[in-house]
DSSP file (Angstrom, degrees, kcal/mol; ACC not computed):
  #  RESIDUE AA STRUCTURE BP1 BP2  ACC     N-H-->O    O-->H-N    N-H-->O    O-->H-N    TCO  KAPPA ALPHA  PHI   PSI    X-CA   Y-CA   Z-CA
    1    1 A X     >        0   0    0      0, 0.0     4,-1.8     0, 0.0     5,-0.2   0.000 360.0 360.0 360.0 -44.3   76.7   87.2   99.9
    2    2 A X  H  >  +     0   0    0      1,-0.2     4,-2.2     2,-0.2     5,-0.2   0.865 360.0  59.7 -62.9 -32.6   75.9   87.7  103.6
    3    3 A X  H  > S+     0   0    0      1,-0.2     4,-1.8     2,-0.2    -1,-0.2   0.936 106.2  45.6 -54.4 -48.9   77.5   91.1  103.2
    4    4 A X  H  > S+     0   0    0      1,-0.2     4,-2.7     2,-0.2     5,-0.3   0.863 108.9  56.0 -67.7 -35.6   75.0   92.2  100.5
    5    5 A X  H  X S+     0   0    0     -4,-1.8     4,-2.2     1,-0.2    -1,-0.2   0.923 110.8  45.5 -65.7 -41.9   72.1   90.8  102.6
    6    6 A X  H  X S+     0   0    0     -4,-2.2     4,-1.8     2,-0.2    -1,-0.2   0.831 110.8  52.9 -71.0 -29.0   73.2   93.1  105.5
    7    7 A X  H  X S+     0   0    0     -4,-1.8     4,-2.4     2,-0.2    -2,-0.2   0.952 112.1  44.6 -69.6 -49.5   73.6   96.1  103.2
    8    8 A X  H  X S+     0   0    0     -4,-2.7     4,-2.4     1,-0.2    -2,-0.2   0.885 111.9  54.9 -68.3 -34.0   70.0   95.6  101.8
    9    9 A X  H  X S+     0   0    0     -4,-2.2     4,-2.2    -5,-0.3    -1,-0.2   0.931 109.9  45.1 -60.2 -44.7   68.8   95.1  105.4
   10   10 A X  H  X S+     0   0    0     -4,-1.8     4,-2.5     2,-0.2     5,-0.2   0.878 111.7  52.2 -71.4 -36.3   70.3   98.4  106.5
   11   11 A X  H  X S+     0   0    0     -4,-2.4     4,-2.9     2,-0.2    -1,-0.2   0.921 109.2  51.2 -55.0 -46.5   68.9  100.1  103.4
   12   12 A X  H  X S+     0   0    0     -4,-2.4     4,-2.2     2,-0.2    -2,-0.2   0.910 110.0  49.0 -61.9 -47.5   65.5   98.8  104.3
   13   13 A X  H  X S+     0   0    0     -4,-2.2     4,-2.4     2,-0.2    -2,-0.2   0.937 113.9  46.1 -60.0 -49.6   65.8  100.1  107.9
   14   14 A X  H  X S+     0   0    0     -4,-2.5     4,-2.3     1,-0.2    -2,-0.2   0.923 113.5  48.2 -59.5 -46.6   66.9  103.5  106.7
   15   15 A X  H  <>S+     0   0    0     -4,-2.9     5,-2.8    -5,-0.2     4,-0.3   0.838 111.0  50.9 -68.4 -29.4   64.2  103.8  104.1
   16   16 A X  H ><5S+     0   0    0     -4,-2.2     3,-0.9     3,-0.2    -1,-0.2   0.897 109.9  49.7 -66.3 -44.1   61.6  102.7  106.5
   17   17 A X  H 3<5S+     0   0    0     -4,-2.4    -2,-0.2     1,-0.2    -1,-0.2   0.858 111.5  48.6 -63.4 -38.3   62.7  105.3  109.1
   18   18 A X  T 3<5S-     0   0    0     -4,-2.3    -1,-0.2    -5,-0.2    -2,-0.2   0.501 120.9-107.7 -84.7  -1.7   62.6  108.0  106.4
   19   19 A X  T < 5S+     0   0    0     -3,-0.9     2,-1.2    -4,-0.3    -3,-0.2   0.632  73.5 137.2  88.3  16.7   59.1  106.9  105.2
   20   20 A X     >< +     0   0    0     -5,-2.8     4,-2.0     1,-0.2    -1,-0.2  -0.734  23.1 172.5 -90.3  84.1   60.0  105.3  101.9
   21   21 A X  H  > S+     0   0    0     -2,-1.2     4,-3.1     1,-0.2     5,-0.2   0.905  72.7  49.8 -64.8 -45.9   57.7  102.2  102.2
   22   22 A X  H  > S+     0   0    0      1,-0.2     4,-1.8     2,-0.2    -1,-0.2   0.899 113.8  44.7 -67.4 -39.5   58.2  100.9   98.7
   23   23 A X  H  > S+     0   0    0      2,-0.2     4,-2.4     1,-0.2    -1,-0.2   0.899 114.1  50.8 -66.4 -40.5   62.0  101.1   98.8
   24   24 A X  H  X S+     0   0    0     -4,-2.0     4,-2.3    -9,-0.2     5,-0.2   0.915 110.6  47.5 -65.8 -44.4   62.1   99.6  102.3
   25   25 A X  H  X S+     0   0    0     -4,-3.1     4,-1.7     1,-0.2    -1,-0.2   0.872 113.3  48.5 -65.8 -34.8   59.9   96.7  101.3
   26   26 A X  H  X S+     0   0    0     -4,-1.8     4,-2.0    -5,-0.2    -2,-0.2   0.908 112.9  46.9 -68.7 -42.6   61.9   96.0   98.2
   27   27 A X  H  X S+     0   0    0     -4,-2.4     4,-2.4     2,-0.2    -2,-0.2   0.849 111.8  50.6 -65.7 -37.9   65.2   96.1  100.1
   28   28 A X  H  X S+     0   0    0     -4,-2.3     4,-2.1    -5,-0.2    -1,-0.2   0.891 109.9  51.7 -68.8 -36.3   63.9   93.9  102.9
   29   29 A X  H  X S+     0   0    0     -4,-1.7     4,-2.3    -5,-0.2    -2,-0.2   0.927 112.6  44.9 -62.3 -47.0   62.7   91.4  100.2
   30   30 A X  H  X S+     0   0    0     -4,-2.0     4,-2.7     2,-0.2     5,-0.2   0.912 111.9  51.1 -63.6 -44.3   66.1   91.3   98.6
   31   31 A X  H  X S+     0   0    0     -4,-2.4     4,-1.9     1,-0.2    -1,-0.2   0.880 110.8  50.1 -63.8 -35.8   67.9   91.0  101.9
   32   32 A X  H  X S+     0   0    0     -4,-2.1     4,-2.2     2,-0.2     5,-0.2   0.919 110.7  47.7 -67.8 -45.5   65.6   88.1  102.8
   33   33 A X  H  X S+     0   0    0     -4,-2.3     4,-1.7     1,-0.2    -2,-0.2   0.915 113.5  48.3 -63.6 -42.9   66.2   86.2   99.6
   34   34 A X  H  X S+     0   0    0     -4,-2.7     4,-2.4     2,-0.2    -1,-0.2   0.875 111.0  52.1 -62.2 -36.5   70.1   86.8   99.9
   35   35 A X  H  X S+     0   0    0     -4,-1.9     4,-2.5    -5,-0.2    -2,-0.2   0.927 111.7  43.9 -68.6 -44.7   70.0   85.6  103.5
   36   36 A X  H  X S+     0   0    0     -4,-2.2     4,-1.9     2,-0.2    -1,-0.2   0.794 112.6  53.4 -77.7 -22.9   68.2   82.3  102.8
   37   37 A X  H  X S+     0   0    0     -4,-1.7     4,-2.1    -5,-0.2    -2,-0.2   0.919 108.8  49.9 -68.8 -42.3   70.5   81.8   99.7
   38   38 A X  H  X S+     0   0    0     -4,-2.4     4,-2.2     2,-0.2    -2,-0.2   0.908 110.1  50.2 -55.6 -47.3   73.4   82.2  102.0
   39   39 A X  H  X S+     0   0    0     -4,-2.5     4,-2.6     1,-0.2    -1,-0.2   0.919 109.8  51.4 -54.8 -47.1   71.9   79.6  104.4
   40   40 A X  H  X S+     0   0    0     -4,-1.9     4,-2.4     1,-0.2    -1,-0.2   0.898 110.0  47.2 -57.9 -44.4   71.4   77.2  101.6
   41   41 A X  H  X S+     0   0    0     -4,-2.1     4,-2.6     2,-0.2    -1,-0.2   0.867 111.8  53.0 -71.7 -34.8   75.0   77.5  100.3
   42   42 A X  H  X S+     0   0    0     -4,-2.2     4,-2.7     2,-0.2    -2,-0.2   0.943 110.4  46.7 -65.3 -43.9   76.2   77.0  104.0
   43   43 A X  H  X S+     0   0    0     -4,-2.6     4,-2.2     2,-0.2    -2,-0.2   0.925 112.8  48.3 -64.0 -43.9   74.2   73.9  104.4
   44   44 A X  H  X S+     0   0    0     -4,-2.4     4,-2.5     1,-0.2     5,-0.2   0.917 113.0  50.0 -61.4 -44.7   75.4   72.4  101.0
   45   45 A X  H  X S+     0   0    0     -4,-2.6     4,-1.8     1,-0.2    -2,-0.2   0.906 110.0  49.4 -63.7 -41.9   79.0   73.3  102.0
   46   46 A X  H  X S+     0   0    0     -4,-2.7     4,-2.2     1,-0.2    -1,-0.2   0.912 112.6  48.4 -64.5 -42.6   78.6   71.6  105.4
   47   47 A X  H  X S+     0   0    0     -4,-2.2     4,-2.3     1,-0.2    -2,-0.2   0.879 109.4  51.1 -62.9 -39.3   77.2   68.5  103.8
   48   48 A X  H  X S+     0   0    0     -4,-2.5     4,-2.0     2,-0.2    -1,-0.2   0.836 109.0  52.0 -66.1 -34.3   79.9   68.3  101.2
   49   49 A X  H  X>S+     0   0    0     -4,-1.8     4,-1.3    -5,-0.2     5,-0.8   0.896 112.1  46.6 -67.8 -40.1   82.5   68.6  104.0
   50   50 A X  H  <5S+     0   0    0     -4,-2.2    -2,-0.2     2,-0.2    -1,-0.2   0.907 111.1  50.9 -65.6 -39.5   80.9   65.7  105.8
   51   51 A X  H  <5S+     0   0    0     -4,-2.3    -2,-0.2     1,-0.2    -1,-0.2   0.916 109.4  51.3 -67.8 -43.6   80.5   63.5  102.8
   52   52 A X  H  <5S-     0   0    0     -4,-2.0    -1,-0.2    -5,-0.1    -2,-0.2   0.782  99.3-140.8 -62.5 -31.7   84.2   64.0  101.9
   53   53 A X  T  <5       0   0    0     -4,-1.3    -3,-0.1    -5,-0.1    -2,-0.1   0.722 360.0 360.0  80.5  26.5   85.3   63.0  105.3
   54   54 A X      <       0   0    0     -5,-0.8    -4,-0.1     0, 0.0    -1,-0.1   0.515 360.0 360.0 -79.7 360.0   88.1   65.5  105.8
């Protein structure tokens, strides 16, 4: 999932440089959503690991 966030981030940067504002904004929004989703899964995974006590 972090891979897809990075891909959309790079697409947003390239689209922004080339002047495609709409595509850049949409790609940046998708990358931001995927990044925060990844962070949420990371926190949940760490909490589950601590609760299990391994």
